[in-house]
N, C-alpha and C positions, 0 to 999 in steps of 0.2 A: 504494500500500500504506500501511496505517496500523494502529495498535493501538487496541484498546478495553480499558480497565482497568475491570473490572466489580466492583460492590459490591452487597450485598443491602440496604443502607440508604442512603437518599437523603442523609442527613447526612454519611455518610462519603464519598460520591461528591463532594459539595460541598467537604468538607474537603481531600480529595486534590487536587482541582482548584486550590484556593487555595494549597496548598503548592507545587504545580508552578509556578504563576504567580509565587510569591515567589522561586523559583529562576530565573526568566526563561524558563521552558519554555512554549512556545506549546501551548495545549490548548483543548478545547471540550467543553462538556457536550452530549451528544447522546442521542437516544432509542436505547435498546438494541434491536437487531434481535430479532425473535421467535425466531430460530434459537438464540439464547443464552438459555437458560431460567433461569440463576442470577443474576437481577438484580432490582433495585428498579424498573426501567423506564428509568433513565438511566445513562449510562456516561461515562467521560472518554476522549475521543479524543486521541491523541498521534501525532506523526510517528514514523517508524521509528527515527530517530536518538536519540529520547528513551528508548528501552527500558531501557538500563542505569541511567539516573538514576531511572526509575520503580521498578525493582527495588531500588535502594539505599534509596529513601525507604520503600518497603513493608517492607523488612527492619529498618529503624531505628525505625519507629513501629508502634504497635499499631492495626491495622485489623481489628476482630473480624469484619466482614462481607465481607471481601475474597473475591471469587468467581473471580478469575482474570484472565489477560491473553489476549486473543484477537487474532490477526493476521488482517486482512481482505485476502484475496488471491484474485483470480479469482472474485469474488462468493461466496466461502466464508469462514467464520470458523473458524480453527484455533486451539485452545487451546495456549498456549505453556508 
């Protein structure tokens, strides 16, 4: 299981990934699956244990194009 943090702008996707890295949170830029239609085409993949930190960062900073957080479980993406 893992989470995808989705944005509508590539620049915000890259910025969010950089912020996570500065906090020591392992993440990866990945292609967004077609099932998730609210995306610029790339997303930030994080482990399940990083969810709360991701939410805190999103609440403290202005990401105008944030599209949601999706849990990948059993080959399905469920919006959180």
